[in-house]
PANURO-36353 format. One line per 3 residues: their letters; for each residue z, x, y of C-alpha. Coordinates in steps of 0.05 Angstrom, whole numbers, plus 5000, padded with zeros to 4 digits. Example, Ala and Ser with C-alpha at 12.3 -4.5 7.8 and 13.67 -1.06 7.14 Angstrom:
AS> 5156,5246,4910 ~ 5143,5273,4979 $
//
This chain:
XXX> 7050,1617,1126 ~ 7023,1592,1065 ~ 6951,1618,1049 $
XXX> 6924,1542,1049 ~ 6947,1532,1119 ~ 6918,1594,1142 $
XXX> 6851,1575,1116 ~ 6857,1506,1148 ~ 6876,1533,1214 $
XXX> 6819,1584,1214 ~ 6773,1531,1195 ~ 6791,1489,1247 $
XXX> 6789,1540,1298 ~ 6720,1558,1277 ~ 6695,1490,1292 $
XXX> 6725,1493,1360 ~ 6693,1558,1371 ~ 6626,1526,1361 $
XXX> 6640,1482,1416 ~ 6684,1521,1464 ~ 6633,1546,1503 $
XXX> 6595,1478,1510 ~ 6651,1435,1537 ~ 6725,1440,1552 $
XXX> 6782,1427,1502 ~ 6793,1353,1521 ~ 6723,1339,1499 $
XXX> 6714,1381,1437 ~ 6777,1356,1405 ~ 6740,1292,1396 $
XXX> 6686,1324,1358 ~ 6736,1367,1315 ~ 6787,1310,1301 $
XXX> 6730,1258,1288 ~ 6702,1304,1238 ~ 6768,1313,1203 $
XXX> 6777,1240,1198 ~ 6708,1226,1170 ~ 6714,1279,1117 $
XXX> 6781,1247,1098 ~ 6752,1182,1087 ~ 6693,1208,1049 $
XXX> 6732,1254,1002 ~ 6785,1205,0987 ~ 6728,1155,0969 $
XXX> 6693,1205,0924 ~ 6758,1227,0884 ~ 6773,1159,0870 $
XXX> 6703,1146,0845 ~ 6716,1199,0797 ~ 6787,1170,0775 $
XXX> 6756,1101,0767 ~ 6702,1135,0722 ~ 6749,1172,0686 $
XXX> 6731,1242,0704 ~ 6788,1290,0722 ~ 6792,1352,0757 $
XXX> 6717,1353,0783 ~ 6692,1379,0851 ~ 6666,1335,0908 $
XXX> 6594,1356,0890 ~ 6603,1330,0818 ~ 6642,1266,0848 $
XXX> 6579,1256,0892 ~ 6531,1261,0834 ~ 6573,1210,0795 $
XXX> 6573,1167,0853 ~ 6500,1167,0864 ~ 6491,1152,0789 $
XXX> 6535,1090,0791 ~ 6529,1067,0867 ~ 6492,0999,0840 $
XXX> 6554,0987,0799 ~ 6587,0922,0832 ~ 6655,0931,0797 $
XXX> 6656,1004,0825 ~ 6642,0983,0892 ~ 6695,0927,0890 $
XXX> 6747,0970,0870 ~ 6732,1018,0925 ~ 6736,0962,0974 $
XXX> 6803,0941,0951 ~ 6829,1009,0951 ~ 6804,1031,1021 $
XXX> 6784,0967,1059 ~ 6715,1005,1069 ~ 6660,1035,1025 $
XXX> 6612,1089,1046 ~ 6545,1094,1016 ~ 6525,1154,0973 $
XXX> 6474,1175,1027 ~ 6528,1174,1080 ~ 6588,1214,1050 $
XXX> 6607,1276,1081 ~ 6588,1316,1020 ~ 6515,1287,1021 $
XXX> 6506,1304,1093 ~ 6533,1376,1083 ~ 6480,1382,1028 $
XXX> 6423,1367,1076 ~ 6455,1416,1121 ~ 6448,1468,1070 $
XXX> 6376,1443,1055 ~ 6361,1446,1132 ~ 6341,1375,1134 $
XXX> 6398,1348,1171 ~ 6389,1302,1234 ~ 6441,1281,1281 $
XXX> 6420,1205,1263 ~ 6444,1216,1191 ~ 6516,1222,1218 $
XXX> 6504,1167,1268 ~ 6486,1118,1208 ~ 6548,1140,1173 $
XXX> 6594,1122,1230 ~ 6562,1058,1245 ~ 6568,1039,1174 $
XXX> 6642,1055,1175 ~ 6658,1021,1241 ~ 6625,0957,1215 $
XXX> 6671,0950,1154 ~ 6735,0920,1189 ~ 6775,0913,1253 $
XXX> 6815,0967,1242 ~ 6754,1018,1242 ~ 6716,0987,1300 $
XXX> 6701,1043,1355 ~ 6738,1098,1318 ~ 6679,1146,1334 $
XXX> 6665,1121,1403 ~ 6680,1192,1432 ~ 6641,1226,1381 $
XXX> 6577,1233,1426 ~ 6521,1256,1378 ~ 6472,1256,1435 $
XXX> 6510,1288,1490 ~ 6469,1340,1529 ~ 6529,1389,1524 $
XXX> 6512,1394,1450 ~ 6448,1418,1467 ~ 6384,1402,1508 $
XXX> 6339,1383,1451 ~ 6354,1337,1395 ~ 6344,1398,1347 $
XXX> 6395,1436,1387 ~ 6444,1376,1383 ~ 6432,1376,1307 $
XXX> 6450,1447,1303 ~ 6513,1445,1339 ~ 6538,1387,1298 $
XXX> 6516,1422,1235 ~ 6558,1482,1249 ~ 6618,1437,1264 $
XXX> 6607,1399,1197 ~ 6595,1464,1161 ~ 6658,1495,1190 $
XXX> 6703,1443,1163 ~ 6660,1427,1104 ~ 6692,1473,1052 $
XXX> 6763,1448,1069 ~ 6807,1410,1015 ~ 6842,1359,1057 $
XXX> 6855,1306,1002 ~ 6884,1340,0942 ~ 6942,1373,0983 $
XXX> 7008,1350,1002 ~ 7009,1293,1051 ~ 7052,1334,1100 $
XXX> 7001,1391,1100 ~ 6947,1341,1120 ~ 6995,1319,1177 $
XXX> 7013,1385,1198 ~ 6940,1402,1204 ~ 6926,1344,1249 $
XXX> 6985,1361,1294 ~ 6962,1433,1297 ~ 6895,1409,1326 $
XXX> 6929,1364,1377 ~ 6976,1423,1397 ~ 6918,1472,1397 $
XXX> 6879,1429,1443 ~ 6937,1407,1485 ~ 6955,1480,1502 $
XXX> 6882,1497,1519 ~ 6864,1434,1561 ~ 6932,1427,1594 $
XXX> 6963,1361,1620 ~ 6901,1316,1595 ~ 6915,1334,1520 $
XXX> 6987,1345,1532 ~ 6993,1269,1555 ~ 6989,1247,1480 $
XXX> 7026,1304,1444 ~ 7101,1307,1436 ~ 7119,1368,1397 $
XXX> 7146,1352,1325 ~ 7216,1376,1326 ~ 7227,1329,1393 $
XXX> 7191,1271,1355 ~ 7235,1277,1297 ~ 7299,1281,1341 $
XXX> 7275,1219,1376 ~ 7267,1176,1314 ~ 7335,1206,1279 $
XXX> 7376,1190,1340 ~ 7356,1116,1335 ~ 7372,1116,1260 $
XXX> 7446,1138,1262 ~ 7489,1096,1222 ~ 7433,1046,1209 $
XXX> 7409,1017,1145 ~ 7340,0991,1146 ~ 7334,0982,1070 $
XXX> 7303,0918,1080 ~ 7249,0941,1131 ~ 7248,0953,1202 $
XXX> 7204,0945,1267 ~ 7192,1006,1311 ~ 7159,1006,1383 $
XXX> 7127,1059,1428 ~ 7098,1030,1491 ~ 7064,1094,1506 $
XXX> 7046,1120,1435 ~ 6995,1175,1453 ~ 6971,1197,1382 $
XXX> 7023,1159,1348 ~ 7063,1216,1326 ~ 7130,1189,1349 $
XXX> 7121,1124,1306 ~ 7101,1160,1247 ~ 7162,1205,1242 $
XXX> 7197,1145,1224 ~ 7172,1152,1152 ~ 7208,1213,1138 $
XXX> 7275,1185,1149 ~ 7282,1116,1121 ~ 7289,1095,1048 $
XXX> 7229,1050,1045 ~ 7173,1077,1094 ~ 7125,1023,1071 $
XXX> 7172,0971,1102 ~ 7164,0994,1172 ~ 7119,0954,1221 $
XXX> 7093,0999,1278 ~ 7080,0968,1347 ~ 7044,1014,1395 $
XXX> 7010,1010,1462 ~ 6966,1064,1495 ~ 6923,1060,1562 $
XXX> 6876,1115,1541 ~ 6819,1089,1499 ~ 6811,1159,1464 $
XXX> 6881,1174,1450 ~ 6891,1100,1425 ~ 6834,1115,1379 $
XXX> 6869,1177,1355 ~ 6930,1139,1340 ~ 6887,1086,1299 $
XXX> 6860,1147,1259 ~ 6928,1177,1248 ~ 6956,1115,1221 $
XXX> 6900,1115,1171 ~ 6909,1185,1150 ~ 6982,1174,1135 $
XXX> 6969,1113,1094 ~ 6997,1059,1138 ~ 6973,0994,1111 $
XXX> 6933,0951,1162 ~ 6983,0895,1165 ~ 7038,0943,1185 $
XXX> 6996,0967,1246 ~ 7003,0930,1309 ~ 6966,0976,1358 $
XXX> 6939,0956,1431 ~ 6897,0988,1481 ~ 6923,0970,1549 $
XXX> 6965,0985,1605 ~ 7038,0979,1588 ~ 7073,0971,1656 $
XXX> 7016,0925,1681 ~ 7018,0875,1625 ~ 7079,0859,1584 $
XXX> 7066,0866,1508 ~ 7081,0842,1458 ~ 7097,0772,1479 $
XXX> 7073,0726,1421 ~ 7094,0773,1363 ~ 7161,0800,1349 $
XXX> 7187,0826,1410 ~ 7256,0850,1390 ~ 7249,0918,1362 $
XXX> 7301,0959,1316 ~ 7279,1023,1348 ~ 7239,1040,1412 $
XXX> 7223,1108,1425 ~ 7183,1136,1485 ~ 7154,1200,1516 $
XXX> 7120,1167,1576 ~ 7080,1206,1632 ~ 7133,1236,1679 $
XXX> 7139,1206,1750 ~ 7077,1165,1740 ~ 7055,1123,1799 $
XXX> 7053,1050,1785 ~ 7036,0986,1828 ~ 7108,0963,1837 $
XXX> 7081,0894,1864 ~ 7129,0848,1887 ~ 7109,0798,1834 $
XXX> 7144,0841,1782 ~ 7212,0825,1812 ~ 7203,0758,1772 $
XXX> 7182,0797,1708 ~ 7237,0785,1660 ~ 7231,0863,1645 $
XXX> 7255,0883,1713 ~ 7288,0819,1746 ~ 7356,0827,1722 $
XXX> 7360,0892,1767 ~ 7348,0864,1832 ~ 7300,0922,1850 $
XXX> 7238,0952,1825 ~ 7227,1028,1807 ~ 7192,1059,1865 $
XXX> 7114,1063,1868 ~ 7116,1140,1861 ~ 7161,1142,1801 $
XXX> 7151,1098,1744 ~ 7205,1130,1700 ~ 7248,1073,1703 $
XXX> 7197,1021,1696 ~ 7180,1051,1628 ~ 7254,1054,1612 $
XXX> 7265,0979,1629 ~ 7208,0958,1594 ~ 7225,0988,1527 $
XXX> 7298,0969,1538 ~ 7275,0897,1549 ~ 7239,0899,1477 $
XXX> 7302,0929,1443 ~ 7337,0886,1392 ~ 7408,0869,1407 $
XXX> 7430,0919,1348 ~ 7378,0967,1358 ~ 7373,1036,1390 $
XXX> 7324,1069,1442 ~ 7310,1140,1461 ~ 7266,1160,1516 $
XXX> 7248,1227,1545 ~ 7244,1230,1620 ~ 7256,1285,1677 $
XXX> 7323,1299,1701 ~ 7308,1266,1770 ~ 7326,1197,1736 $
XXX> 7398,1219,1725 ~ 7415,1227,1795 ~ 7359,1201,1845 $
XXX> 7382,1150,1890 ~ 7356,1088,1928 ~ 7325,1037,1875 $
XXX> 7332,1082,1818 ~ 7405,1092,1833 ~ 7412,1017,1831 $
XXX> 7380,1010,1770 ~ 7419,1064,1737 ~ 7486,1033,1764 $
XXX> 7470,0967,1731 ~ 7453,0995,1668 ~ 7519,1037,1664 $
XXX> 7558,0971,1686 ~ 7526,0937,1629 ~ 7543,0993,1579 $
XXX> 7472,1004,1561 ~ 7468,1081,1568 ~ 7496,1112,1500 $
XXX> 7479,1183,1512 ~ 7449,1237,1562 ~ 7421,1297,1523 $
XXX> 7391,1356,1563 ~ 7332,1390,1529 ~ 7307,1464,1541 $
XXX> 7254,1472,1598 ~ 7182,1488,1574 ~ 7184,1442,1514 $
XXX> 7126,1404,1526 ~ 7050,1423,1539 ~ 7039,1378,1597 $
XXX> 7100,1406,1642 ~ 7148,1463,1641 ~ 7204,1425,1676 $
XXX> 7269,1410,1632 ~ 7272,1339,1607 ~ 7329,1293,1581 $
XXX> 7330,1244,1526 ~ 7370,1178,1546 ~ 7392,1137,1487 $
XXX> 7407,1066,1504 ~ 7440,1007,1466 ~ 7453,0929,1477 $
XXX> 7511,0925,1431 ~ 7558,0975,1456 ~ 7633,0961,1454 $
XXX> 7648,1008,1511 ~ 7617,1039,1573 ~ 7629,1110,1555 $
XXX> 7568,1159,1560 ~ 7560,1221,1514 ~ 7534,1282,1553 $
XXX> 7502,1338,1513 ~ 7474,1404,1545 ~ 7424,1430,1494 $
XXX> 7384,1461,1547 ~ 7403,1535,1520 ~ 7385,1526,1446 $
XXX> 7313,1541,1429 ~ 7266,1592,1403 ~ 7216,1622,1448 $
XXX> 7142,1623,1410 ~ 7093,1659,1452 ~ 7092,1622,1522 $
XXX> 7127,1559,1494 ~ 7201,1543,1474 ~ 7212,1505,1419 $
XXX> 7270,1468,1383 ~ 7294,1496,1320 ~ 7317,1458,1262 $
XXX> 7391,1481,1273 ~ 7387,1459,1350 ~ 7364,1389,1327 $
XXX> 7418,1385,1272 ~ 7471,1406,1325 ~ 7448,1351,1373 $
XXX> 7448,1300,1317 ~ 7520,1321,1296 ~ 7548,1322,1360 $
XXX> 7520,1252,1379 ~ 7548,1220,1313 ~ 7618,1252,1325 $
XXX> 7620,1237,1402 ~ 7673,1291,1415 ~ 7676,1342,1468 $
XXX> 7651,1414,1456 ~ 7670,1467,1505 ~ 7602,1481,1546 $
XXX> 7562,1439,1502 ~ 7587,1360,1501 ~ 7631,1319,1536 $
XXX> 7647,1241,1528 ~ 7653,1212,1598 ~ 7694,1145,1607 $
XXX> 7666,1095,1652 ~ 7713,1109,1704 ~ 7694,1183,1705 $
XXX> 7623,1160,1717 ~ 7643,1115,1771 ~ 7681,1170,1810 $
XXX> 7617,1211,1805 ~ 7578,1150,1842 ~ 7540,1139,1777 $
XXX> 7508,1204,1783 ~ 7489,1226,1711 ~ 7472,1299,1725 $
XXX> 7494,1338,1664 ~ 7529,1395,1699 ~ 7577,1346,1730 $
XXX> 7603,1330,1661 ~ 7590,1392,1616 ~ 7611,1455,1652 $
XXX> 7567,1512,1620 ~ 7587,1569,1675 ~ 7599,1635,1640 $
XXX> 7642,1681,1685 ~ 7622,1749,1697 ~ 7661,1798,1654 $
XXX> 7714,1841,1687 ~ 7698,1908,1706 ~ 7745,1964,1690 $
XXX> 7744,2011,1748 ~ 7780,2064,1710 ~ 7722,2069,1659 $
XXX> 7668,2063,1715 ~ 7700,2125,1752 ~ 7708,2160,1687 $
XXX> 7632,2147,1671 ~ 7611,2166,1746 ~ 7646,2233,1738 $
XXX> 7612,2249,1673 ~ 7544,2229,1705 ~ 7558,2278,1763 $
XXX> 7579,2335,1718 ~ 7514,2327,1676 ~ 7470,2325,1743 $
XXX> 7504,2388,1766 ~ 7491,2423,1695 ~ 7418,2396,1695 $
XXX> 7408,2427,1766 ~ 7443,2496,1748 ~ 7390,2503,1691 $
XXX> 7334,2481,1736 ~ 7354,2535,1786 ~ 7354,2587,1732 $
XXX> 7285,2566,1709 ~ 7257,2569,1779 ~ 7285,2640,1794 $
XXX> 7245,2661,1733 ~ 7178,2640,1766 ~ 7138,2689,1809 $
XXX> 7076,2685,1849 ~ 7033,2736,1888 ~ 7027,2688,1946 $
XXX> 7082,2700,1996 ~ 7071,2632,2025 ~ 7089,2598,1952 $
XXX> 7146,2649,1946 ~ 7180,2631,2008 ~ 7173,2556,1997 $
XXX> 7202,2567,1925 ~ 7263,2604,1948 ~ 7278,2550,2001 $
XXX> 7278,2500,1948 ~ 7324,2541,1906 ~ 7373,2549,1964 $
XXX> 7377,2475,1979 ~ 7395,2460,1902 ~ 7447,2520,1905 $
XXX> 7478,2483,1965 ~ 7479,2417,1922 ~ 7516,2448,1865 $
X> 7569,2484,1907 $
//
């Protein structure tokens, strides 16, 4: 691990340690991530101030001083606004607030003013710091204790260089925080975190044999922190031509996705994000609704209303039945598939139950298979996700398939165990992608099943029905076993004879002990005859 990353992670952990004893991980992540975001906005602007004033290779403190000297320069302020769509006053920069902390003059209200100023500068910034509760009693019972706690958090992160680093370093740091908090707080945090290898796999599956040189639209109806959407930037020729559509029901997580978009320099016009319930109210409806790629990692077997009125909803009406109230897995799948462009590709992660459960889900699955909608079923290892240890499956769907074949891949045994979590390796991801592209049978790994074969299996898509991974027990050589047994017995006998000899050398003045010893020797001598 690079030294820079070690320092970064240690600093983030230090900030978390300040809050760990005061609140659970699902709460203190808001403070740590909010601080990172605020510092990034502030530092980016200060460095650009130095660039505009033709000062190179200067520290943030020096850039702050330059800014204070030129903050009345209207040209400078206009250029900052054009570049960032926000301007942070000199008194509200992270660097200046850190200086007040070092001077022991800091008050929480200073940070509150800074946040309010940022949030007032455009729709894309509204409410971004709502979860950063500066006056929470968890921070301390008095205003001074609250200020002291916030000071420690700001100081822990204050020395980090998070702008003049490769962009992936910043992204990795951000994901590290999410992963750490997901691990500590369990399901609550895990709901919005998809491991990066899985995110990359989902994105790349939808891009196989596609050319989006002229731009593309991607949609994640359960976007969480937005990591699934942002992965597309790494694999297309012109990442700035991607338009991102995403919806998230949890407001805190929705704000996290908005921060993530800004941190990754996604232009405001390319962000179409919404805070709402994906299943309860269809979206988007007025804007582009046919997407080149749809990716999803929805909450598994989530409950939903399944009201009778949804039978007339165009997302579900073609299937004759609704997914059950107790399991919304197919509701999410059908929502995403409905919004897929005719030439697009969808990849969704779901529990294995969707492959074989009957009743309404069985009818929906049958209809999808009859329509040729399901392109591939990929079994993933267990314990990949922070919110569940169960094995999951990726289902790949299309609307323009010329056949009704389904490729089955059993990748459940290919992973690396890291501490208590399983992780996909790069070679595991590449193996899946290569197999998906080639669509050929691989012994104990992949099988291309015809529609007739699936029909014979009564539309049950359980992977073991199509990919036989059974490994027979090796044949036992009885001659070798007998030989080893004889050799073992001989060795035991030799050891017993040696033990008897050693016991005979023992003496004692106690007649009772001597008699017991002789009796024990007699028993051993009987055994070795």
